[in-house]
TORDRENMAR-582268 format. One record per residue (C-alpha): residue number from 1; x, y, z. Coordinates in pm, 1 decimal. Layout:
BEGIN
<NUM <X Y Z>>
...
This chain:
BEGIN
<1 <-2508.6 4184.6 -2297.7>>
<2 <-2734.6 4442.1 -2134.7>>
<3 <-2673.5 4470.7 -1756.2>>
<4 <-2972.9 4443.6 -1535.3>>
<5 <-3034.1 4719.3 -1273.2>>
<6 <-3329.1 4782.5 -1032.0>>
<7 <-3593.5 5045.0 -1046.8>>
<8 <-3801.2 5054.0 -731.9>>
<9 <-3663.1 4729.9 -610.5>>
<10 <-3748.8 4538.2 -928.2>>
<11 <-3501.8 4422.2 -1198.8>>
<12 <-3556.3 4623.7 -1523.3>>
<13 <-3498.8 4491.2 -1870.8>>
<14 <-3528.1 4693.7 -2178.6>>
<15 <-3764.5 4953.2 -2058.4>>
<16 <-3621.9 5315.0 -2111.2>>
<17 <-3507.1 5494.0 -1799.2>>
<18 <-3539.9 5855.8 -1712.7>>
<19 <-3235.3 6082.0 -1683.6>>
<20 <-3257.9 6069.9 -1308.3>>
<21 <-3259.4 5689.4 -1305.5>>
<22 <-2968.7 5676.4 -1547.2>>
<23 <-2769.3 5903.3 -1338.4>>
<24 <-2836.1 5686.0 -1035.4>>
<25 <-2713.5 5378.1 -1227.6>>
<26 <-2408.8 5563.2 -1320.5>>
<27 <-2354.2 5692.5 -975.1>>
<28 <-2342.5 6061.9 -1076.3>>
<29 <-2539.3 6358.9 -1014.9>>
<30 <-2837.6 6431.7 -1250.6>>
<31 <-2666.5 6734.6 -1396.8>>
<32 <-2350.6 6541.2 -1471.4>>
<33 <-2570.0 6281.2 -1663.8>>
<34 <-2736.7 6586.3 -1826.5>>
<35 <-2413.3 6710.4 -1943.5>>
<36 <-2321.3 6363.5 -2077.1>>
<37 <-2629.8 6403.1 -2295.6>>
<38 <-2562.4 6743.4 -2402.9>>
<39 <-2207.4 6662.5 -2503.8>>
<40 <-2328.3 6362.1 -2705.5>>
<41 <-2160.3 6108.0 -2479.5>>
<42 <-2479.2 5948.2 -2366.2>>
<43 <-2763.7 5901.8 -2630.9>>
<44 <-3093.7 6000.1 -2510.1>>
<45 <-3427.0 6088.0 -2659.4>>
<46 <-3670.0 6365.7 -2529.6>>
<47 <-4028.5 6225.3 -2456.3>>
<48 <-4304.4 6441.2 -2342.1>>
<49 <-4044.1 6683.0 -2194.5>>
<50 <-3845.6 6411.5 -2019.7>>
<51 <-3513.1 6269.9 -2132.4>>
<52 <-3527.0 5876.1 -2176.4>>
<53 <-3212.5 5653.9 -2201.2>>
<54 <-3216.1 5326.7 -2367.3>>
<55 <-3080.2 5035.0 -2155.1>>
<56 <-2832.9 4940.3 -2435.6>>
<57 <-2708.6 5289.6 -2466.7>>
<58 <-2654.5 5305.2 -2097.5>>
<59 <-2480.2 4964.9 -2093.6>>
<60 <-2257.0 5073.5 -2379.0>>
<61 <-2164.1 5391.4 -2194.3>>
<62 <-2079.4 5192.4 -1880.3>>
<63 <-1866.5 4905.9 -2015.1>>
<64 <-1865.2 4906.1 -2380.7>>
<65 <-1727.9 5151.5 -2639.3>>
<66 <-1713.1 5412.3 -2374.5>>
<67 <-1428.8 5317.2 -2157.8>>
<68 <-1313.3 5668.0 -2239.4>>
<69 <-1664.9 5805.5 -2220.9>>
<70 <-1732.0 5701.3 -1872.2>>
<71 <-1484.8 5991.5 -1791.0>>
<72 <-1605.3 6178.1 -2080.7>>
<73 <-1647.4 6538.9 -1972.4>>
<74 <-1308.4 6571.9 -1833.7>>
<75 <-1160.4 6405.1 -2146.6>>
<76 <-1356.8 6620.2 -2370.7>>
<77 <-1181.8 6941.6 -2241.1>>
<78 <-838.3 6758.9 -2195.4>>
<79 <-783.7 6698.3 -2551.4>>
<80 <-890.8 6396.8 -2746.3>>
<81 <-987.4 6554.8 -3058.9>>
<82 <-867.0 6263.4 -3290.3>>
<83 <-1008.8 5993.1 -3075.9>>
<84 <-1354.6 6124.6 -2984.7>>
<85 <-1627.1 6039.3 -3238.6>>
<86 <-1754.0 6409.3 -3242.1>>
<87 <-1954.0 6348.7 -3586.5>>
<88 <-2146.4 6055.1 -3428.9>>
<89 <-2227.2 6251.4 -3126.4>>
<90 <-2330.9 6557.4 -3318.8>>
<91 <-2549.3 6337.6 -3530.2>>
<92 <-2725.4 6178.2 -3234.3>>
<93 <-2827.6 6538.5 -3109.6>>
<94 <-2937.0 6662.7 -3450.0>>
<95 <-3159.5 6357.2 -3492.2>>
<96 <-3290.0 6393.2 -3142.4>>
<97 <-3380.3 6756.8 -3245.0>>
<98 <-3172.8 6869.0 -2934.7>>
<99 <-3024.5 7205.1 -3044.0>>
<100 <-2870.0 7302.5 -2716.5>>
<101 <-2707.2 6935.8 -2704.6>>
<102 <-2573.5 6986.9 -3056.0>>
<103 <-2414.5 7319.2 -2980.2>>
<104 <-2269.1 7145.0 -2660.2>>
<105 <-2090.9 6879.0 -2876.4>>
<106 <-1943.8 7163.9 -3094.3>>
<107 <-1822.8 7333.5 -2793.4>>
<108 <-1669.6 7032.6 -2666.1>>
<109 <-1494.0 6944.9 -2992.7>>
<110 <-1348.6 7299.5 -3006.5>>
<111 <-1243.9 7266.0 -2629.9>>
<112 <-1072.0 6933.2 -2712.3>>
<113 <-850.8 7109.5 -2965.8>>
<114 <-1043.1 7085.3 -3295.0>>
<115 <-1022.6 7402.8 -3508.3>>
<116 <-1310.7 7568.6 -3700.3>>
<117 <-1220.5 7389.2 -4027.8>>
<118 <-1212.0 7041.8 -3818.8>>
<119 <-1578.0 7117.1 -3694.5>>
<120 <-1700.7 7188.5 -4051.6>>
<121 <-1529.0 6929.1 -4265.3>>
<122 <-1477.0 6657.4 -3991.5>>
<123 <-1777.0 6692.2 -3751.3>>
<124 <-2068.6 6880.4 -3905.5>>
<125 <-2043.6 6780.1 -4262.3>>
<126 <-2010.4 6403.8 -4188.7>>
<127 <-2307.3 6417.3 -3953.2>>
<128 <-2528.4 6587.1 -4211.5>>
<129 <-2404.5 6346.3 -4475.9>>
<130 <-2493.1 6052.7 -4269.8>>
<131 <-2838.7 6193.2 -4175.6>>
<132 <-2902.9 6242.2 -4550.5>>
<133 <-2802.7 5884.5 -4625.9>>
<134 <-3033.3 5742.5 -4360.8>>
<135 <-3324.1 5959.4 -4475.9>>
<136 <-3263.2 5828.3 -4835.2>>
<137 <-3242.6 5462.0 -4697.7>>
<138 <-3594.5 5515.8 -4530.6>>
<139 <-3442.0 5499.2 -4175.8>>
<140 <-3549.9 5852.4 -4078.8>>
<141 <-3858.1 6050.9 -4163.1>>
<142 <-3817.6 6365.5 -4371.3>>
<143 <-3940.3 6564.6 -4081.9>>
<144 <-3646.0 6456.7 -3879.5>>
<145 <-3406.1 6526.5 -4166.3>>
<146 <-3542.5 6874.8 -4201.2>>
<147 <-3534.1 6959.5 -3829.3>>
<148 <-3158.6 6846.2 -3831.2>>
<149 <-3100.2 7064.0 -4110.5>>
<150 <-3257.5 7358.1 -3945.3>>
<151 <-3044.8 7299.6 -3623.8>>
<152 <-2740.3 7279.7 -3834.7>>
<153 <-2815.1 7613.5 -4009.4>>
<154 <-2843.6 7771.8 -3672.6>>
<155 <-2499.8 7608.5 -3560.2>>
<156 <-2342.9 7765.6 -3859.5>>
<157 <-2496.1 8104.8 -3786.2>>
<158 <-2344.2 8089.0 -3444.9>>
<159 <-2012.4 7975.8 -3574.4>>
<160 <-1992.6 8189.1 -3892.5>>
<161 <-1869.7 8514.5 -3716.9>>
<162 <-1567.0 8334.0 -3593.8>>
<163 <-1448.6 8271.7 -3940.4>>
<164 <-1415.7 8643.2 -4024.5>>
<165 <-1062.6 8781.8 -4077.0>>
<166 <-959.3 9136.0 -4035.2>>
<167 <-763.2 9338.1 -4294.1>>
<168 <-757.1 9363.8 -4673.5>>
<169 <-904.7 9068.2 -4847.2>>
<170 <-730.0 8856.4 -5131.8>>
<171 <-1021.9 8913.5 -5367.9>>
<172 <-1378.4 8814.3 -5457.8>>
<173 <-1491.5 8448.5 -5463.4>>
<174 <-1847.8 8357.4 -5566.4>>
<175 <-2002.9 8035.8 -5446.4>>
<176 <-2363.1 7885.2 -5515.4>>
<177 <-2542.5 7582.1 -5593.2>>
<178 <-2722.2 7546.1 -5946.5>>
<179 <-3076.8 7550.9 -6035.1>>
<180 <-3290.2 7295.5 -5868.5>>
<181 <-3022.4 7211.1 -5590.8>>
<182 <-3194.2 7269.8 -5254.6>>
<183 <-2893.2 7210.5 -5028.3>>
<184 <-2768.9 7533.6 -4882.2>>
<185 <-2576.9 7406.3 -4587.1>>
<186 <-2283.9 7292.2 -4800.8>>
<187 <-2261.7 7645.2 -4943.9>>
<188 <-2284.6 7809.5 -4619.6>>
<189 <-1991.4 7610.6 -4479.0>>
<190 <-1788.5 7658.9 -4799.5>>
<191 <-1833.4 8028.1 -4777.7>>
<192 <-1710.3 8051.6 -4416.9>>
<193 <-1406.1 7836.7 -4494.1>>
<194 <-1310.1 8050.6 -4797.9>>
<195 <-1376.0 8362.3 -4582.9>>
<196 <-1168.0 8240.7 -4323.2>>
<197 <-887.2 8205.4 -4570.6>>
<198 <-888.2 8583.4 -4638.4>>
<199 <-1132.7 8615.2 -4940.8>>
<200 <-1435.0 8826.8 -4967.5>>
<201 <-1717.8 8582.7 -5039.2>>
<202 <-2038.8 8633.5 -5233.0>>
<203 <-2261.8 8341.3 -5110.8>>
<204 <-2544.0 8308.1 -5364.2>>
<205 <-2703.7 8016.5 -5171.3>>
<206 <-2878.3 7718.5 -5334.3>>
<207 <-3122.0 7690.6 -5639.1>>
<208 <-2929.1 7962.3 -5833.1>>
<209 <-3021.8 8005.2 -6223.7>>
<210 <-2730.3 7996.6 -6453.3>>
<211 <-2815.9 8357.6 -6559.7>>
<212 <-2777.3 8478.1 -6194.0>>
<213 <-2429.8 8322.7 -6171.0>>
<214 <-2334.4 8529.1 -6462.5>>
<215 <-2493.2 8845.4 -6321.3>>
<216 <-2321.2 8811.0 -5999.5>>
<217 <-1995.0 8778.2 -6161.4>>
<218 <-2051.4 9090.9 -6387.7>>
<219 <-2182.4 9282.1 -6073.6>>
<220 <-1886.3 9200.7 -5887.1>>
<221 <-1655.7 9348.4 -6124.7>>
<222 <-1343.9 9170.6 -5997.3>>
<223 <-1379.9 8807.7 -5936.6>>
<224 <-1096.7 8564.9 -5854.5>>
<225 <-1286.2 8229.7 -5874.5>>
<226 <-1637.4 8084.9 -5880.8>>
<227 <-1734.9 7769.1 -5690.3>>
<228 <-2039.2 7553.7 -5796.8>>
<229 <-2146.1 7284.6 -5554.9>>
<230 <-2378.4 6988.4 -5652.2>>
<231 <-2512.5 6740.6 -5410.4>>
<232 <-2759.8 6554.9 -5646.5>>
<233 <-2648.8 6398.8 -5962.0>>
<234 <-2982.4 6512.0 -6143.6>>
<235 <-2862.5 6869.0 -6110.1>>
<236 <-2521.5 6815.0 -6285.4>>
<237 <-2674.2 6959.5 -6615.5>>
<238 <-2774.9 7271.8 -6429.7>>
<239 <-2425.0 7292.4 -6289.5>>
<240 <-2289.3 7278.4 -6654.7>>
<241 <-2516.6 7545.1 -6756.6>>
<242 <-2408.4 7758.2 -6468.9>>
<243 <-2037.7 7717.7 -6548.3>>
<244 <-2115.3 7787.3 -6916.7>>
<245 <-2292.8 8108.0 -6820.2>>
<246 <-1991.7 8218.7 -6607.3>>
<247 <-1762.0 8144.1 -6906.9>>
<248 <-1972.3 8362.6 -7120.3>>
<249 <-1911.4 8682.0 -6919.9>>
<250 <-1576.4 8600.7 -6762.1>>
<251 <-1372.6 8347.3 -6974.8>>
<252 <-1062.3 8360.9 -6741.3>>
<253 <-1224.6 8349.7 -6416.4>>
<254 <-1120.3 8027.3 -6238.0>>
<255 <-1425.0 7791.0 -6189.4>>
<256 <-1419.2 7499.0 -5930.5>>
<257 <-1691.2 7236.9 -5921.9>>
<258 <-1756.2 7007.6 -5620.7>>
<259 <-2004.9 6858.6 -5393.0>>
<260 <-2110.2 6486.3 -5355.6>>
<261 <-2237.7 6459.7 -5710.3>>
<262 <-1919.5 6558.2 -5868.4>>
<263 <-1690.2 6252.7 -5855.1>>
<264 <-1339.8 6373.5 -5924.0>>
<265 <-1131.7 6628.3 -6113.9>>
<266 <-1204.4 6464.5 -6447.2>>
<267 <-1565.0 6477.3 -6385.3>>
<268 <-1539.7 6860.3 -6278.6>>
<269 <-1342.0 6926.5 -6624.0>>
<270 <-1613.9 6750.7 -6809.5>>
<271 <-1867.4 6985.6 -6666.6>>
<272 <-1651.6 7282.6 -6793.4>>
<273 <-1480.9 7376.9 -6459.4>>
<274 <-1102.0 7442.3 -6433.0>>
<275 <-1069.9 7238.1 -6108.0>>
<276 <-1244.9 7011.5 -5858.0>>
<277 <-1272.8 7022.7 -5470.9>>
<278 <-1412.4 6745.7 -5263.5>>
<279 <-1483.4 6967.5 -4958.7>>
<280 <-1432.1 7324.0 -4835.9>>
<281 <-1081.9 7257.1 -4727.3>>
<282 <-983.3 7144.9 -5053.2>>
<283 <-1146.7 7431.2 -5218.5>>
<284 <-930.7 7675.7 -5027.5>>
<285 <-629.4 7465.6 -5124.5>>
<286 <-724.9 7491.4 -5482.3>>
<287 <-750.6 7859.7 -5461.5>>
<288 <-416.1 7885.6 -5278.1>>
<289 <-237.9 7692.3 -5546.4>>
<290 <-400.3 7846.0 -5850.5>>
<291 <-424.9 8202.5 -5748.9>>
<292 <-151.3 8234.5 -5491.8>>
<293 <-139.1 8481.8 -5204.3>>
<294 <-224.2 8786.0 -5421.9>>
<295 <-560.2 8675.5 -5509.7>>
<296 <-740.6 8744.4 -5834.6>>
<297 <-536.8 8811.2 -6158.3>>
<298 <-582.0 9121.9 -6357.2>>
<299 <-680.3 8896.9 -6652.4>>
<300 <-978.8 8759.0 -6461.7>>
<301 <-1106.0 9106.4 -6383.8>>
<302 <-1068.5 9238.7 -6706.9>>
<303 <-1233.0 8943.4 -6858.5>>
<304 <-1558.2 9001.9 -6677.9>>
<305 <-1543.7 9368.3 -6749.6>>
<306 <-1491.0 9323.6 -7123.1>>
<307 <-1754.4 9056.4 -7158.4>>
<308 <-2008.4 9270.7 -6995.9>>
<309 <-1948.1 9582.4 -7198.6>>
């Protein structure tokens, strides 16, 4: 049920409210309502420079799913990392094209106790996956999806420096997406997570030819592992070619395949990889399990050098 309220003395039904009007309904200051929007607690859309709130969303905020959200800002900084739907809130801001609000959701999640890995794996990645699925289903125009991706890339750019670790690195890890694969955001997040674990990362980005994977391995000289990420099934053949090219110059380098198009470990092995990782956190776990705290083995380094000579 949508609760009625009055605007200018008249009961309003489904017409959208301005943020000032929404604040009046909630009994809070305009800036408090604005912060609800920026944190992703209250869905809103910017129309002609003015924030608009749908009655159903305001109703839900008041009495429905937001029993906690009604005191949302205080809760956000009090520590509700596991309960708060940060991914959904971020998705709303990304779809609205609200870069500042999207960053506000990230800051709120961090303030509530989420760590950097949580933000990438549990907030940003699910939000982007949902947006991509909604575009594929025809719910969102591609312009909205591209705008959301652009904002997400800026979020990653702001978060990236926080993943850096001081001191000696554990070795070199090369990550990239194969030829034809246009999704660079998963690679950027993967690179940050691996960097946080103490590795030096060579991020090749998206749409990398097989020969360029091999060239990067040879140029690095000493490589602990190579990660190949595939989001779309039609590019699995290109991923297989990339893995084969790496094998050709460095037979002993550990190769990990992952991404939405790679189903499981058996699928990764069928592509020619040594291992499988469903996400960045699992990729780091694979590196730790297979390579240990010391990083790249001497055999892996020599394999690349000998094959290149």
